[in-house]
Structures are given as structure tokens and as C-alpha cells.
Steps between C-alpha positions, in 0.01 A plus 500: 500500500173568320496584128382854576789546743744363242382753242516787749849401615633480145333830407656678798848358430471614137400848617808506723715392205363792296602733782852350511528545124371857522687831499573499873731197471599520135872534575537175697453129418165345589635296791663810655184703434312243710740559790473878471121487478459266795718691746331828397148355530575310819729739689463837327799731465693333779831661596616164633501301178796321343468340156767230467370328186776428250817294455636380831182576695517167684138419425371816668329767289398765754510587869264744668496616862161559661540620859711237675434233239701427187337324209728309264338435163549279197283570191385270221282643227288289261599638159255278311139588428362245748536493875704185564617339824819599675816305431559288810875499428513882509305502825734242656802712407356802679411285802862388504620863499265576789623202699865595443430846637303396809659165597773555757652159423558583132782749539722313251218487245438873552866584433505282187180667379606856567834451324298460178303820564594831335727704725254791515246277679718309745487758778120520481465121502734459796287751685189298411656189655578694819137612517380144435714352777426776751127543437361259239144630550604826330617332179245374246551332164244562223490301176300733273359362177222568252459122471286270712649351815497127557314333783805380692646674808784749467744649747464843332200727452335440162353802323345331200257594221195534726683744729646685200149542356379642834787747499442583132138592571604740776773648280265533203249683721771739616497400866779550750720187525317270743592326820580144395320318779372557852352271761204609713395315811126519562333450835215345303401500135294330234529472122273452202527492124326769298195388305620722217829331430662180625843663518384768746538401865385711797635492855344702781610509861627691800868575551689695762579856389862446604531221242394743227725782627794259506456452125555874453811512719749424221280618212705814435353571157134421576493190281222351708277769353603454135143475369343753734374819334644715782773482761506672841263802494560613863136615513267582790326168444835330553528681833159366605603146398806531722293639788261201487797261503661672798186546713268214398713212369242238597246633250746626238430220252126568528545870417746462213460375145816295545773399258440366149792322333527360147767248405582261217501190720428400859610190692354394836728373777283442805378844601764669284441601140800564274422762233698529177539851354256654748371856478275683744231663286293629790610575855807708417368788709421270793850352509678831449290658774581219745869499413511870593371418850741459790265243653566134434243267652310191385215596273315299238433617147284346229706373206369390161722328246417451133724253318443562131663348195727763338329451165143493638244773438691822564175695500401311815812620680451857376139494625611371841760777536248770410216370716689422818658840562254700704639592843680805364298677229604358162511754222443402136864592434617234748283235337657567158849414625512148352304562181681368189539851358674618817734202497586568135582863581712387794700262279548768234618768743723252683694463176559877515629495861176634642305325772124527449339507844171323445455396862461780750812537717704245302787732406569629849434174684657248262668614183694817574783318675520233228478688172808718503511753218127472434258790498141430592156613387167410654185357349320821598756719322493300178120496501488878543769566239351258247148638554598857409749417223252268328206735550307228682426726797525870567769647723245578771379141513853355489615727783203505738305181424770237453269213597284576194797405279461143627130469423459234232435707185761768573750242624465298181551808284823582684649153547339235275746577219796370703506139385777237522684631192738742670630620163161630389425868435318574831822435693684751284250765603517376860874573500432859393230531765732379777783726382258794509381408848845445650657805338210715620598404853856620431373827351282574804794444734710741290245783535529771769341381826228764474380351169516129581159487667317627193709277273413195710130577470540546123743211452269299273479795262883507488513123442256533211693790346832313516337190354352694209836668440670159492248364249592788268866402523611188310819466699336535843209273417721234342754516782256519792568145618875560482460826692339292774759224477787749530312696768559825310184641661693474827853589397419795274417818692196676349636777278408864541297511172289208629456662841409837348234340277344325799510809725330717237231237448428473873473879529260503204281233666506691828382816325208310347413356840503841669220619273270276699533627856286215630766237432847447641767364269464156663122494449543639150701188412216275608291617205549339159346786304708770670826310486454417133439866416802606707719235335413614149581860595824417682631244250398605148675335208772766494590437866495122452732543200738712708483242780576225247821672392602560860437136592696376199800699618447383857416128466622387159742207506840629399 
């Protein structure tokens, strides 16, 4: 390992240690925090997870079920400041446990071993042995450690410091837990190292479409697309991609931009390339379009693979993601999905049981089924809400010209303040902004049907009014994050005083709009000057003060 790699590895492991010592894991010992972090980062909020770590665990710390496969894990965390090598004795013990479970001839050893296991685990372990004897391919043993692995062979799968660092980078960037490894068979391919960096390796070749679709078959939670800025868009362009595949398969690869995959490591086996922690950063729409087709015939597709060191230049990867998405029109909002500020916001809101949908379609396609009890807000919503509550953009701009919020200067004014310190003041105001936005949605639903259309058009004015009312209330402003955490914006029905204040304000804005017979209410709210004048008339200080009192009675933590 080069000196630069050594420094990067140690730096990443120290960053992980800071995370394990942070508020998210403050109630558990460091070694247990490592287990909790790994299974969350690697498998997400899996329903099929069993933590067995503790007295009488039999040398097994966790078991997770992924499809038909069960992964049995043992964890060893390096508590020191340096990244040492794994203890060969600890590894041998876990290899012995694995052999006892899978070796049909070691029934006596299995019985002796399980008699020393805590009673609560014996049934699960007996079931593991049945699985191992009936279908050993569906049982895997992972020795997971933040230390370096040795060079000798092992009968179990070693997830050592280099793999942990790869996973840490993905976790730190806020990506969906990745696929661990896939193998792609190419009909033909070639590879080359990048002139920019020795650790960057490129592979380009042609593969059968069916090989790529097979990778998606068991990818229930879209982990193959963890670093993509969008998931399935179901657009007209996707329909044309599918039509080319169905009618002209021989020229499909010539008419399509192909698939671009990044991974942390790649290993060549003949014409097969094994990719570690792969993610399709371009080609999501191609694969989703083809999967939707009922036709299944041989068809080649161009595949590019970039194997990049997890601690290499992250700006290079960000540039690749932004510059290779062109088949479906890429909006500035999509390109902001992986910016550091967006990842910081996502981490902050995740701690308040809110999923921040940075990637278009991610909630519906991937996260909704996993994150039970979570609410969700989109990047577009937060940008609009933050623009009007901070005064960065007028309500007309925020409503009708959303893309302008993601132009560099305006974008920086809205989002540059959201740095890595999640306890800083901007996040306090963000909590109030999100409360205002989410509760506005509840208020609009509580209005008579005949008034909801106008309220929806004027919703940013309502968001701004609620936000300003909250800022004038010490209890609401101070408790905004807890209001989100307890989901009071969802469980508290908007009170009649709140609803009356909003209805009167909307009627006032409608009266102002009607003075200009040239504009409909919808077009009226595309104008910053008109909406600002209407807002000041509909929500003077006296109305905001009345709204503050009504919100305190409605949302205050009791």
C-alpha cells in the first residue's frame, strides 16, 4: 500500500470512528455501534435482520436475510487509533463456526457447540444448519472488520478495512446501501488506466442486455442505482428506447449511450469482470425501459466501468455523473442531488424521521417501502420553501421558475449555509421552514374543496406566513425540530383559528388579484411584485401575531 493510500485509509477509519462516537450511537458501546452502523449502511432498514451479539452468541454477531440468501456475520472493530491487521486467531474461530454449521459430518461438534449457545438463539442456529445442509449456496459467512485482512486464504468472506472505507464513503455521501458485488460477462472488452490518476481504471465493452437485466432481477430496492441522480422516470424517451430495442436490436448499441458503472474495485476473470460496490450512474432509463418490455431477445449494449479508489478525487466522480446524463433532459435540480449541502440536509432530516428526496423518484421507487414511519419532502419543495422564507427569491419565482433556484448564485444563497455541523443555526431555521411547509399541506387539505385550488396556488405565501409566525414564537421556533421528530405536523389537525386566518388571507389576496382583470389567480402568483404586495396586505403584523397564537395552541409540545 502506498503512503498516500495509508493516510487516506487511516483518515477514513478515523472519520468512521467519529461517527460511531457521535449522537446517533451514543447509547451503545463502540463495538456494538460498529455493528449497527455496518448493517444500516450495507443493508438499510432491513426487516430480516437479527442481532445476536452478546453473551452466548456462539461467535455470531448478526444474521441478515437478502432474498434467498442468509448472511452470517462476525464483527471485529479496531478500537485503537491505527488500522491494525486482523487477529488470525479470531478469524480461525469464525471459520470453525462456519465449518460446524455447513459440514454434514460434524453433527456431534454442532451439538456440543450449540449447547453452549444462549437458549434464545438455538432455534435460529438450528435453522441455519438446515439451510446450510439443504442449500449451502444460500448461506454466506462474512467476517467484518475495520482492520486490514491478511494475505492468506480464508473459507469465509473477508470484509476488511478497504471494503469498510468504500462503504463509509457511500454512507458519508448519503447513498442508498449498495450491491456488494456483481459479475458481468462481456462479449468483448478492453481496459486502460486513466492518465489523471493511477488508481482509476476504465473498462469498456459490449455485453448482452439480458446480462444487465438479470442484475436487476433481485434488486428490489434499486441498489444498483445508488449513485444515480434519478431512478425510473417512465418518460416518452424511455418508450422510444424500448421501441428501438424491440424493433431494431441489431443496431441498439449504436443508437444508445449505453451503461456507465462506477465501482470501488474491479477484478478480471477471463471475459468476466467482478465489480465491488457497483452503481449505475448513467443508463438507468435504458435498463428500466428494457425491463418494462415483454420482449426478451439477444441484444448488445455498450458498457463502461470506472473503478475508482473510494478516497480518490470525489470531484471527478461528481463531474462524471453530471456530464454523462443527457438522454432524458437533466434539470439543474437533478444535478444538485449529490452536492455536499444536499447530503448534509438529508442527514439532518433523517435524524428527524423525514426522508429528503434528493433524487427524482427515489421515495416512490426505493424508500417508501423501507422507511416505515417516515414522512418525506423533496428537494424541489425545500428549495421553494427556503427561497421564500429566507427572502432569497420572490414567491412568483419560487412557484413558476423553480429551475432558477438552482442557478449558481441563487442556489448558493439558499443552500451554501448548510455545512457539516448539523447543530449550527441554519438547521434550526430549516426545521421551522420544513414544519411550515408540511403543516401548510395539512391546512390546505382541511379547507373546503372549493377553496383548495386557490390555496394550492398561494401555498408559498401560507408557508412564509407560518414561518414568520413561528419565528415570533420562542416555543415554536425552539421546538421545531422536536415537532418534526414527533410528527406533530401530521398528528395535530389544523385548528379552526389557524384555518380561519388562512382562509381570510386567501380571500384578501384574491380580492387584490381581481382588481387586475388581465390576470388569473394562477398568473398573478407568477409575479414577484404582485405577490409581495398581496402578501403584505393579507398577512400584516397583526394577522401574523394572531396566527402565531393559534399555532402555539395547535402545535406546541405539551
